[in-house]
C-alpha atoms as one frame of an Amber mdcrd trajectory, in Angstrom:
protein
 170.013 -21.592  44.881 172.304 -18.550  44.837 174.786 -20.212  47.249 174.878
 -23.450  45.347 175.567 -21.611  42.059 178.273 -19.520  43.719 179.908 -22.495
  45.445 179.806 -24.426  42.194 181.300 -21.548  40.233 184.092 -20.970  42.706
 184.937 -24.660  43.075 184.868 -25.237  39.325 187.204 -22.283  38.677 189.691
 -23.354  41.364 189.584 -27.014  40.420 189.966 -26.347  36.696 193.015 -24.215
  37.517 194.534 -26.891  39.736 193.999 -29.677  37.171 195.782 -27.633  34.543
 198.906 -27.094  36.674 202.117 -28.919  35.880 202.949 -31.783  38.247 205.146
 -30.709  41.178 205.777 -32.073  44.597 202.771 -31.800  46.912 203.427 -30.184
  50.306 201.171 -31.197  53.169 201.268 -29.841  56.682 198.870 -30.459  59.549
 198.495 -28.014  62.408 196.675 -27.784  65.674 195.186 -24.268  65.903 194.671
 -22.349  69.077 192.647 -19.128  68.874 194.404 -16.236  70.673 192.231 -13.343
  69.582 188.565 -13.442  68.607 186.074 -10.694  67.851 182.476 -10.878  66.698
 180.961  -7.846  65.064 177.164  -7.819  64.891 176.935  -5.915  61.603 173.440
  -6.898  60.480 170.152  -7.261  62.352 170.654  -7.867  66.073 171.805 -11.431
  66.739 173.595 -13.817  64.403 172.972 -13.253  60.753 173.968 -11.867  57.366
 176.263  -8.857  57.687 178.151 -10.153  60.757 181.906 -10.370  60.771 184.234
 -12.736  62.698 187.843 -11.653  63.039 190.282 -13.988  64.770 193.948 -14.936
  65.061 195.321 -18.435  65.664 198.728 -19.863  66.442 199.718 -22.899  64.345
 201.331 -25.766  66.194 202.862 -28.592  64.215 200.995 -31.777  65.208 204.137
 -33.880  64.918 206.726 -31.727  66.711 204.495 -29.697  68.982 206.392 -26.590
  67.899 204.704 -23.290  67.019 205.379 -22.799  63.283 203.272 -19.766  62.524
 200.118 -17.803  62.892 197.038 -17.065  60.859 194.723 -14.173  60.697 191.084
 -14.598  59.557 188.235 -12.364  58.524 184.912 -14.095  57.781 181.859 -12.136
  56.698 178.441 -13.787  56.896 176.937 -13.376  53.380 174.050 -15.831  53.208
 171.637 -17.906  55.296 170.283 -21.051  53.700 166.494 -20.899  54.011 166.204
 -24.704  53.780 168.224 -25.508  56.922 169.230 -22.178  58.537 172.949 -22.623
  57.969 175.037 -19.467  57.814 177.628 -19.140  55.047 180.619 -16.824  55.287
 183.193 -15.612  52.767 186.476 -16.045  54.591 189.853 -14.494  53.843 192.829
 -15.743  55.737 196.561 -15.142  55.709 198.849 -17.889  57.056 202.233 -16.544
  58.272 205.046 -19.116  58.284 208.796 -18.508  58.746 209.474 -18.883  54.961
 206.523 -16.845  53.637 202.777 -16.490  53.659 199.820 -18.315  52.152 196.732
 -16.461  51.052 193.491 -18.461  51.530 189.921 -17.624  50.369 186.598 -19.446
  50.284 183.056 -20.079  51.396 182.650 -21.515  54.862 179.567 -23.109  56.460
 179.678 -21.761  60.001 176.988 -24.101  61.417 178.595 -27.224  59.967 181.996
 -26.129  61.326 180.548 -25.659  64.799 179.088 -29.172  64.504 182.678 -30.473
  63.943 182.252 -31.042  60.195 185.381 -30.214  58.118 185.376 -27.224  55.812
 187.622 -26.661  52.805 188.847 -23.317  51.540 191.338 -22.541  48.744 194.990
 -21.437  48.768 195.174 -18.815  46.035 198.637 -17.351  46.353 201.613 -16.840
  48.591 204.871 -14.980  49.171 208.462 -16.089  49.761 208.824 -19.848  49.503
 205.067 -20.056  48.868 205.012 -17.582  45.920 202.227 -18.454  43.503 201.047
 -21.331  45.704 197.736 -23.058  44.872 196.008 -25.698  46.839 193.515 -26.083
  49.663 193.128 -26.066  53.437 190.742 -28.330  55.292 189.793 -27.098  58.757
 187.917 -29.055  61.449 186.839 -27.738  64.834 188.008 -29.999  67.681 186.827
 -27.920  70.616 184.328 -25.125  70.243 185.057 -22.271  69.955 188.819 -22.025
  70.259 190.567 -25.110  68.866 190.778 -26.654  65.412 192.995 -28.803  63.278
 193.957 -27.662  59.799 195.613 -29.548  56.978 197.250 -27.406  54.359 197.880
 -28.986  51.002 199.910 -26.994  48.456 199.635 -28.585  45.028 201.731 -26.115
  43.102 204.064 -23.208  43.743 206.452 -20.979  41.863
């Protein structure tokens, strides 16, 4: 119940903010992600569970050109386990580094669904440089466990 209320509150706040934005050009980029650094910190009871932290860095490869266009750093803290199905939920904070600035991304993430190749969506809440004041979302889908994913970044508003 807690998770559903939290997810609903976060999604409602972000979506109401996005709906109120003035219309601007939408920017969409799709990247293949390759994990280059991964660390699991068992911070709770022994084994996977609440209190654990995943820290990882990925390179971002443009799916069209095959060129590396940036990197991203992630920190995901497991905050809840759904008693109805055992799924673990993490609060993830991510910074995407591109040549013309950064994107700041935050959101809840279902670890088990992601590992089962189900897409997850988190929210772009700010940026720097070209991406200053960016708002939007990122959809991430695992393509090979545990080190490869595809992410689509959609910026709905900036500056």
